[in-house]
N, C-alpha and C positions, 0 to 999 in steps of 0.2 A: 841676885840670887835666886831669890824668892820668885822674880819675873820668870827665869829661865825654867825653874823648875814646874810654875804653872804652865808655860807653854810647851815643856818638853813631850807631855801627852799628845797634844796637838802636830808638834814637828815628828813624831816618832809615827802618828797616824798618815802624814802627807810623805813620810817616806815609803812605810810601808804600802800606802797607795800605790803610788810611783812604782815601785819594785815588783809590785802584784800585775800593774799596766803593762808593765816591759816584760814580765815572765810570760803573761796572758796571751800577747801579742806575738810573741816568739813562738810559742807553743802554736799558733795559730797560723801564723806562717809557715811553717815546718810542716804542719798536717797538711796546708795548702798545696804546698811546694810538692808533697809526697802523693797527694793526688793527682796534681799535674802530671808526674813523672809516671804514675800509673797508667794513667789515659794515654799517653803518649808511646809507652811499649807497648800498652793493648792494640793499640792502631797500626804498629810496627809489625805486631806478630800477626794479627789480623791479614795485613798485607802479604806477608810471608806465607800464611797458609795458603792464601787465596793465589798467589804468583806460581806457589807450589802444586798445585791443583789444577791450574791452567797447562801449566808445561807437561803434567803426567796424561793429562787428558786429551793433549796436541799428538804426543807420542803415540798413545792409544789409537787414537782416531786414524792415524797413518798406519799404525799395524793391524787394524780392522780392515781399512782398504786394501792392502796389500795382501791379505788373506781372507779377502771376499770370497773367492771362487773353491776356496775349501768350507764355506758355510753356505749351502744351498739353501735360498730364501732369505738371505742377508741383505739387509737395508743399506749395506753400505757400498758405496760406487767404488768399482774396483780401478785401482791406480796403477800406472807403469811400474815395474820393478824397480828401475833405474831412478826414477822420480821419488819412488817412496824411499828409497835407500838415502837420498841426498835431504829430502825432509825428516826422515829419523835422526841423522846427522845433525842438521841444524836443532831439532827439538832437543837431543841429547845436552849440545850445547848449552841451550838455555835451562834445562834440567840442572844441569850441575851447576851452574850461577846460584837458582832459586833452593836449590839443596842447602847450600852453605848458609845463605839467610835462615833457612828452617831450623839446621843445627846451633846457629847463635841465639834464635830468639824463642823456638819453641820449647816446649817442657817434653820431658822424658816419654810420657804415653803418647804425645801426638808424633813426635821424633819416631818413637818404633813403628808406631801405625802407617806412618808416613813410608817407612823403609818397607814393611809388609805390603803396602799396597803398590809400591814401586816394583818389588820383586816380582808379584803377581803378574804385572803389567810387562815385565822383564820376559817372563816365558810366552805372551804373544808376540813380543818383538821377534824373541829369537826363531820362532817360528816364521815368521816373516821375512827375516833375514836368510833362513833358509838354514839355520845353525843346528835346528832339530827338525825331525820328520813330524809331520803333521798327526795329531794322535786320533783316535778312532772317531772319538766325539769331544768337538771344542767347547762343548756346553760346560763342561768342568773347569776349563780354563776361565771361560769369562764368568762363571759363578764366583770364581775364586777372585777375578778382579774386583766384580760387584760388591762383593763381603768384603774384602779388604777396603774399599771405598768406602763404606758404611762405617766401619772401625774407625776409620781416618776422619770421617766428619765428625763422628761422636766425642773423640779424643779433642777435637780441634774447637769444637762448640765449647766442650767443658773445660778447656783452657781460657776460653774467651768468657765463660761466665753466661753463655748463651742457654737459657732455660726454656725455649719455647718448643719443647714438643719434639719427637723424631722426625728426622728425612729419610729415614732408611728406605733405600730404593732397591735393594736386592732380593726381596721376597716377591715382590712387582715385576722384577724383570726374570727372576726365575722362574715364574708363573706363565710369562709372556715367552721365554724358551720352552716352556713342556707344550704348550698351546700352540705352537706355531704349526700351519699344517706340512710345511716342506719339511721333507725328511733327508736324513744324511743316508748316504749308502750303507751305513751299519745299522739303520734303523731310527738313530736318534734326532734329536730336532735341534736347528742352531739359529739363533737370532743375535741380533749385536745388542750392544749393552747401552744404557743410559748416559 
């Protein structure tokens, strides 16, 4: 019995050491798994944000081409109305699919910003489709699109933890819009966005 009592502290030390090792390994594995999951979802979130931006830009580019004749001095190459409508229909399908990914993976500020950007582009699309009459000055519509895009990218970058400064384009595009030499019939100037 004396032998057991003298060896008991050593046995308890081995037992505590073994339990500590198991606990530390378990916690390290759990932390590694969480980091892995975080990276995995960040990658998918990035893919969803980029796919949505591409789909919106595609729709917007087609709408700009369809409305090029309404914007003297436009850099957009005009497109036949029927071809433009077909391309808008295709891009709408793609945009609808990537919107669902954005809803699933995006955080609330990014989804709200995405919806606002989409709505601003819809105004240009409605004009391209002939649903609404052309405004006196399209620069307001284009400025809204550019500003909404900046808000979207700011929200997406924040969601992904990108901290590399601003990438806003609307101020520069607005300045280009105002400094264009071509004037609209109402005296304003128009240009395409970036």
